[in-house]
N, C-alpha and C positions, 0 to 999 in steps of 0.2 A: 022734817027729818030728811037727811041726805038719801039719795037713791043708791041702790045696789049697782056695782060696777064690776066689770071683768078685768082682772089684773094679769091673768095668764091664760092662754088658750093654745094648746098644741095637740097635734095628732101624730100617732105612730101606728101604722097598719090600721086595724079596725078599732083602735082605742083612741079616745079623745079625753084629755085631762084639762080641766079648767079650775081656776081659782077665782072665786067671787068674793068681793068685799061686801059684806051685808051689815045692816044695822038692826035687823030684826032678831032680838035676843031669843024669842020663842023658836024661830027657825034654827038658829045656831044651836040651841039646846037640843032640839030634836036630832040634829046631825051629830052632836056630841054623844048622845045616847046610842047611836048606831056605830060608833067607832070600835074597831077591833082592839084587842089587847096590845098588839104591836103598835098601832097608831097612838094609843094612849101612852105607851112607854116613850115613843118618839116625842110626843108633846111634852111629857113630864121632863124629859131630858132637856128639851129646848127651852122650857121655862125656868129650868134650874131651881125648882121649888124647894128642894132640900136645903140649898144654901140661902135662898131669899126669905124663907119662912121658918128656918130652924126646925124642919121636920126631923124626926128621930132617925130615919134611915131611908134608903132608896126604895124600900118596899112599901112605903106609904102610898096610899091610893090617891090618885088625882081626882079631885072633886070639881063639879061644875062651878062652884063658887070661886075656886082658884082661877079658873079660866075667865070667868066674868069680871073678877077684880082686876085682872091684867088688861081686860078689854075696854076699860073706861077711858074714853077720850077726853070728855069735858062734862062735868056735872053729871047729868043722867044720860049722856050719849055714850053708847057702847058700839064698838065695831069689831067684826069678826071676819076672818078669812076662811072660807069654806072650800075644800078641795072636792071636786066632783069628778067621777070617772064615768064615761059613757061608752057603752058597748051595745051593739044591736038595738039601738034606739032606747036603751034603758040608762037612766042617769042615777048614780048612787053616790051619796055623800060618804067620803072616806075619812075626812079629817077636818077639824075646825080648830082654829088657833086665834089668839088675839094679836099675833104678830105676823107680818108679811114674810120675813126671812125663813121661818120654819115652814110656813105653808108652801112657799116656793120650793124649798128643798124637798119636802114630802112629794109635791106634785112632780118634780123632775125625776125623783126616784121611781115613780110609777110608770114612766115611759120606757 
C-alpha cells in the first residue's frame, strides 16, 4: 500500500493547514464523520453529485459511499485528501475529499 504524503503545508499566524493524501479508508471515514455541515456542502458541490448521479435535488445528503466511490484509484486502492488544521498543538481534521483540487481550495480558504 502506498504511504501517506503531504500535498500542502502552509502557516498563517498561529494556524497551520495541511493536506495529506492518505490511503487508509478507515481514517478518511473518521475524518468525514467529523466534517461540519459547511464542509459537507463544499464537498458535495465540488463532487457535483446531483449531476453525476441524478440525485433529485441539491438538498440530498452526501453519504460516505459517494465519497468512497469517487476515491477509487485502481481495483481496491482508494485515496483521499484530508485537510487538517493545527492550532495550539491541536490537529483537527476539517475536510476529506477524493480529489486534490477541492481539498486544495478548501485548505486555502482556511488561511
